[in-house]
C-alpha positions as CSV (number, residue, x, y, z in Angstrom):
1,M,-46.5,-24.4,-91.8
2,G,-44.8,-22.2,-89.2
3,D,-41.6,-23.1,-87.4
4,P,-42.6,-25.4,-84.5
5,T,-39.8,-24.0,-82.4
6,V,-41.3,-20.5,-82.5
7,S,-43.7,-19.6,-79.7
8,P,-47.4,-19.9,-80.8
9,Q,-48.1,-16.7,-78.8
10,V,-45.7,-14.6,-81.0
11,L,-48.6,-12.9,-82.5
12,S,-52.4,-13.0,-82.1
13,P,-54.3,-13.6,-85.3
14,P,-55.3,-10.2,-86.6
15,A,-58.9,-11.3,-87.4
16,R,-59.4,-12.5,-83.8
17,E,-58.1,-9.2,-82.3
18,A,-60.3,-7.3,-84.7
19,E,-63.3,-9.2,-83.4
20,R,-62.5,-8.2,-79.9
21,T,-61.8,-4.6,-80.7
22,P,-63.7,-3.8,-83.9
23,L,-63.2,0.0,-83.5
24,M,-59.6,-0.1,-82.5
25,P,-56.8,-0.4,-85.1
26,L,-54.3,-3.1,-84.4
27,R,-51.2,-1.8,-82.6
28,F,-47.8,-3.1,-81.8
29,E,-47.3,-4.3,-78.2
30,E,-43.9,-5.1,-76.8
31,R,-45.1,-8.5,-75.6
32,L,-45.3,-9.5,-79.3
33,A,-41.4,-9.2,-79.5
34,V,-40.7,-11.1,-76.3
35,P,-40.1,-14.5,-77.8
36,F,-37.8,-13.1,-80.4
37,I,-35.8,-11.1,-77.8
38,Q,-35.6,-14.0,-75.4
39,K,-34.2,-16.5,-78.0
40,S,-30.7,-14.9,-77.6
41,L,-28.5,-16.3,-74.8
42,S,-26.8,-12.9,-74.4
43,E,-28.3,-10.4,-72.1
44,E,-26.5,-7.6,-74.0
45,T,-28.0,-8.8,-77.3
46,R,-31.5,-9.1,-75.8
47,E,-31.3,-5.4,-74.7
48,S,-30.0,-4.4,-78.1
49,Y,-33.0,-6.2,-79.7
50,R,-35.5,-4.6,-77.3
51,R,-34.2,-1.1,-77.9
52,G,-34.0,-1.5,-81.6
53,I,-37.5,-2.9,-82.0
54,Q,-39.0,-0.3,-79.8
55,E,-37.2,2.5,-81.6
56,F,-38.5,1.3,-85.0
57,F,-42.1,0.9,-84.0
58,R,-42.1,4.2,-82.1
59,H,-41.0,5.9,-85.3
60,A,-43.5,4.0,-87.4
61,G,-46.4,5.0,-85.1
62,W,-46.8,1.6,-83.4
63,P,-48.5,-0.3,-86.2
64,H,-49.1,-4.0,-85.7
65,P,-46.3,-6.1,-87.4
66,T,-48.8,-7.4,-90.0
67,Q,-49.4,-3.8,-91.0
68,V,-45.8,-2.8,-91.5
69,T,-44.7,-2.2,-95.1
70,P,-41.3,-1.5,-96.7
71,E,-42.3,2.1,-96.8
72,H,-42.2,2.2,-93.0
73,V,-38.7,0.8,-92.9
74,L,-37.5,3.1,-95.7
75,R,-38.7,6.2,-93.8
76,Y,-37.0,4.9,-90.7
77,R,-33.7,4.3,-92.6
78,D,-33.9,7.8,-94.2
79,R,-34.6,9.5,-90.8
80,L,-31.5,7.8,-89.3
81,V,-29.4,9.0,-92.2
82,R,-30.8,12.6,-91.9
83,D,-30.1,12.5,-88.2
84,G,-26.4,12.0,-89.0
85,R,-26.2,8.4,-87.8
86,R,-23.1,6.5,-89.1
87,P,-23.7,4.0,-91.9
88,A,-22.6,1.1,-89.6
89,T,-25.1,2.3,-87.0
90,V,-27.9,2.5,-89.5
91,A,-27.1,-0.9,-90.9
92,Q,-27.0,-2.4,-87.4
93,K,-30.5,-0.9,-86.5
94,L,-31.9,-2.2,-89.8
95,S,-30.5,-5.6,-89.1
96,V,-32.4,-5.8,-85.8
97,V,-35.7,-5.0,-87.6
98,R,-34.9,-7.4,-90.4
99,S,-34.1,-10.2,-88.0
100,F,-37.4,-9.6,-86.0
101,F,-39.5,-9.9,-89.2
102,S,-37.5,-12.9,-90.4
103,Y,-38.5,-14.5,-87.1
104,L,-42.1,-13.6,-87.5
105,Q,-42.0,-14.9,-91.1
106,A,-40.6,-18.3,-89.8
107,A,-43.5,-18.4,-87.3
108,G,-46.0,-17.9,-90.2
109,A,-47.1,-14.6,-88.6
110,V,-46.3,-12.4,-91.5
111,T,-45.9,-13.3,-95.2
112,L,-43.4,-10.6,-96.2
113,N,-40.3,-9.3,-94.5
114,P,-40.7,-5.5,-95.0
115,A,-37.1,-4.9,-93.8
116,S,-35.5,-7.3,-96.3
117,A,-32.2,-5.9,-97.7
118,K,-33.6,-6.4,-101.2
119,L,-36.5,-4.0,-100.4
120,V,-34.7,-1.7,-98.0
121,P,-30.9,-1.6,-98.8
122,P,-28.8,-0.4,-95.9
123,P,-26.4,2.5,-96.6
124,P,-23.0,1.3,-97.8
125,V,-20.5,1.0,-94.9
126,P,-17.2,2.6,-95.8
127,E,-14.4,0.1,-96.2
128,P,-11.9,1.8,-93.9
129,Q,-12.8,1.1,-90.3
130,A,-12.9,3.9,-87.8
131,G,-10.4,3.8,-85.0
132,R,-6.7,2.9,-84.9
133,A,-4.2,0.1,-84.3
134,L,-1.3,0.9,-82.0
135,T,2.3,0.2,-83.0
136,P,4.4,-2.1,-80.8
137,K,6.2,1.0,-79.5
138,E,2.9,2.7,-78.6
139,V,1.8,-0.6,-76.9
140,R,4.9,-0.5,-74.7
141,H,4.4,3.1,-73.8
142,L,0.7,2.3,-72.8
143,L,1.6,-0.6,-70.6
144,A,4.4,1.4,-68.9
145,G,1.9,3.9,-67.6
146,P,0.1,2.1,-64.6
147,D,1.9,1.8,-61.3
148,K,1.9,-2.0,-60.8
149,T,2.8,-1.7,-57.1
150,K,-0.6,-0.2,-56.2
151,P,-3.9,-2.1,-56.5
152,E,-5.5,0.3,-59.0
153,G,-2.4,0.4,-61.2
154,A,-2.0,-3.4,-61.0
155,R,-5.6,-3.7,-62.1
156,D,-5.2,-1.4,-65.0
157,Y,-2.1,-3.0,-66.2
158,A,-3.6,-6.5,-66.0
159,M,-6.7,-5.3,-67.8
160,L,-4.8,-3.6,-70.6
161,L,-2.6,-6.7,-71.0
162,V,-5.6,-9.0,-71.3
163,M,-7.1,-6.9,-74.1
164,L,-3.7,-6.4,-75.9
165,R,-2.9,-10.1,-75.8
166,L,-6.3,-11.9,-76.0
167,S,-8.2,-9.3,-78.1
168,L,-11.2,-9.5,-75.8
169,R,-14.3,-7.3,-76.5
170,L,-15.3,-4.6,-73.9
171,S,-18.2,-6.7,-72.6
172,E,-16.0,-9.8,-72.3
173,V,-13.5,-8.0,-70.2
174,C,-16.2,-6.8,-67.9
175,S,-17.7,-10.3,-67.5
176,L,-14.5,-12.0,-66.4
177,R,-14.7,-13.8,-63.1
178,R,-12.1,-15.5,-61.0
179,S,-13.7,-18.8,-62.0
180,S,-13.0,-17.8,-65.7
181,I,-9.4,-18.9,-65.2
182,T,-9.0,-22.7,-65.0
183,A,-6.3,-25.3,-65.7
184,T,-6.8,-27.9,-68.4
185,Q,-4.5,-30.4,-70.1
186,G,-1.5,-28.9,-68.3
187,R,-2.1,-25.3,-69.2
188,W,-4.0,-22.3,-67.9
189,V,-7.0,-21.2,-70.0
190,L,-9.5,-18.4,-69.9
191,K,-13.2,-19.1,-70.4
192,C,-15.9,-16.5,-71.0
193,K,-19.1,-15.9,-72.9
194,V,-18.6,-14.0,-76.1
195,K,-20.9,-12.1,-78.5
196,G,-24.0,-14.3,-79.1
197,G,-23.9,-16.0,-75.7
198,R,-21.6,-18.9,-76.5
199,E,-18.6,-19.8,-74.3
200,E,-15.1,-19.7,-75.8
201,V,-11.7,-20.6,-74.5
202,W,-8.3,-18.9,-74.8
203,P,-4.9,-20.2,-73.8
204,L,-3.8,-17.9,-71.0
205,P,-0.2,-16.7,-71.6
206,G,2.1,-17.0,-68.5
207,D,2.7,-13.2,-68.3
208,V,-0.9,-12.4,-68.5
209,K,-1.8,-14.8,-65.7
210,E,1.0,-13.5,-63.7
211,A,-0.3,-9.9,-64.1
212,I,-3.8,-11.0,-63.0
213,D,-2.4,-12.9,-60.0
214,D,-0.3,-9.9,-58.9
215,Y,-3.3,-7.7,-59.0
216,L,-5.4,-10.1,-57.0
217,R,-2.6,-10.5,-54.5
218,I,-2.1,-6.8,-54.0
219,D,-5.9,-6.2,-53.9
220,F,-6.5,-9.1,-51.5
221,K,-7.3,-7.1,-48.3
222,R,-9.8,-4.9,-50.0
223,R,-11.6,-7.8,-51.6
224,R,-11.7,-9.8,-48.4
225,S,-13.2,-6.9,-46.5
226,L,-15.9,-6.6,-49.2
227,H,-16.5,-10.4,-49.3
228,S,-15.7,-10.1,-53.0
229,D,-12.9,-12.7,-53.3
230,G,-14.9,-15.8,-54.1
231,P,-14.8,-17.8,-57.4
232,E,-17.6,-15.8,-58.9
233,A,-16.2,-12.4,-57.9
234,P,-15.4,-10.2,-60.9
235,I,-11.7,-10.0,-61.7
236,F,-11.7,-6.3,-62.5
237,Q,-13.5,-4.2,-59.9
238,P,-13.9,-0.5,-59.2
239,H,-11.5,1.1,-56.7
240,S,-13.4,4.4,-56.7
241,N,-17.2,4.7,-57.0
242,Y,-18.3,7.8,-55.3
243,R,-21.8,7.8,-56.9
244,T,-23.1,4.5,-55.4
245,L,-20.2,3.5,-53.1
246,V,-20.5,-0.1,-54.4
247,F,-17.2,-1.8,-55.0
248,D,-17.9,-5.5,-55.0
249,K,-19.0,-5.6,-58.6
250,A,-17.5,-5.7,-62.1
251,L,-16.2,-2.6,-63.8
252,S,-18.8,-1.2,-66.1
253,P,-18.1,-0.8,-69.9
254,R,-18.0,3.0,-69.5
255,H,-15.5,2.7,-66.6
256,V,-13.2,0.5,-68.7
257,Q,-13.4,3.0,-71.5
258,R,-12.4,5.8,-69.2
259,I,-9.4,3.8,-67.9
260,V,-8.1,3.0,-71.4
261,A,-8.6,6.6,-72.5
262,R,-6.8,7.8,-69.3
263,W,-3.7,5.8,-70.0
264,G,-3.7,6.7,-73.6
265,R,-3.5,10.4,-72.6
266,F,-0.9,9.7,-69.8
267,S,1.4,7.7,-72.0
268,G,1.3,10.2,-74.9
269,V,-0.2,7.6,-77.2
270,G,-3.3,9.8,-77.6
271,K,-6.9,8.9,-78.0
272,V,-7.4,5.1,-77.4
273,T,-10.5,3.0,-77.0
274,P,-10.9,-0.6,-75.9
275,H,-11.8,-1.6,-79.5
276,D,-8.5,0.0,-80.6
277,L,-6.7,-2.5,-78.4
278,R,-8.7,-5.4,-80.0
279,R,-7.8,-4.0,-83.5
280,T,-4.2,-3.7,-82.4
281,V,-4.0,-7.4,-81.7
282,V,-5.5,-8.3,-85.1
283,T,-3.3,-5.9,-87.0
284,E,-0.1,-7.1,-85.3
285,L,-0.9,-10.8,-85.8
286,L,-1.6,-10.2,-89.5
287,N,1.6,-8.1,-89.9
288,R,3.5,-11.1,-88.5
289,G,2.2,-13.4,-91.2
290,H,-0.6,-15.2,-89.4
291,S,-3.5,-16.3,-91.6
292,Y,-7.1,-15.0,-91.2
293,R,-8.0,-18.4,-89.8
294,E,-5.4,-18.2,-87.2
295,V,-6.4,-14.7,-86.2
296,Q,-10.0,-15.8,-86.0
297,M,-9.0,-18.3,-83.3
298,V,-8.0,-15.3,-81.2
299,T,-10.8,-12.9,-82.0
300,K,-13.5,-15.6,-81.9
301,H,-15.3,-14.1,-84.9
302,R,-17.8,-16.6,-86.3
303,D,-16.5,-16.0,-89.9
304,P,-12.7,-15.6,-90.6
305,K,-13.6,-13.2,-93.3
306,T,-14.6,-10.7,-90.7
307,V,-11.0,-10.4,-89.8
308,M,-10.3,-8.9,-93.2
309,R,-12.0,-5.7,-92.2
310,Y,-9.2,-5.1,-89.7
311,D,-6.4,-5.7,-92.2
312,R,-5.1,-2.2,-92.8
313,A,-2.0,-3.6,-94.6
314,R,-4.2,-4.5,-97.6
315,D,-4.4,-0.8,-98.5
316,N,-0.6,-0.3,-98.2
317,L,0.5,0.1,-101.8
318,E,4.1,-0.1,-100.9
319,N,3.6,-3.7,-99.9
320,N,1.4,-4.7,-102.8
321,P,3.1,-7.7,-104.6
322,V,2.1,-6.3,-108.0
323,I,5.0,-3.9,-107.7
324,N,7.6,-6.7,-108.2
325,F,5.4,-9.2,-110.0
326,N,6.4,-10.1,-113.5
327,Y,7.1,-13.0,-115.9
328,D,10.8,-12.3,-116.5
329,T,12.1,-14.6,-113.8
330,K,13.5,-17.8,-115.3
331,T,12.5,-21.0,-113.7
């Protein structure tokens, strides 16, 4: 029996299609993946699924899903590796294909998942994570860069502070609206959708809210003239957009990346990315003795174990307790 929650139109029976077009081989059509793609609540995840599935089937020659074999997936994996894709990128692309066929398997549309990790192992992802975590001194230098008396500088300062205090992902920062900030149980909180489409809540520290309020106050006239000051107006908006001349919208992920990189160069901190700021929060909290579970409450990872990947201190041999551990101490 297939999963009753899966759309019955996920695939047409191969035999029936063969009857209609006896001389035509079965081919993949994007409509076959629509139910799988649409099951995600996140628009970003849907687009990632769509691109990943399309890329795989293009490489495989557009076979019908019932005709895909582990050899198709192996060749796809090996091509990605030859093209110089990072192991984490290859693993992510394979996971999309694997999830799609797992969905079809649950629907009873295919009997085998040709992308199963047991059949097509992903390349090992190096333990050390790319990127960096800023030191507290570097964080102070970074935050000292923007001129908070001007709208653009006040925006950049507030945005940097949000990322450095709440550990928001790039997409989460871009999605923030004025209505994201609310009061509950006597405290200010920040609500937004995170990876996977679920809504999460952070307590909003007083200095972070003050920075956002200062920016909105300084930027009030511009927003009012653009009719972009309502509850659903994006908090962080572009102040220069010479390509489209549209300003009453949210900053794009690419724009946020450029802003973070700019202040990294200006402050002398060096190359910095939005994810480096997220990594900085995790690293600093762990260095201050917070548990993985407590840090997970900040990062909103589904599994606290994911936080371990950010724990650079684990590799610091000077702090390894085995150095001073022995059985000579009398109790």
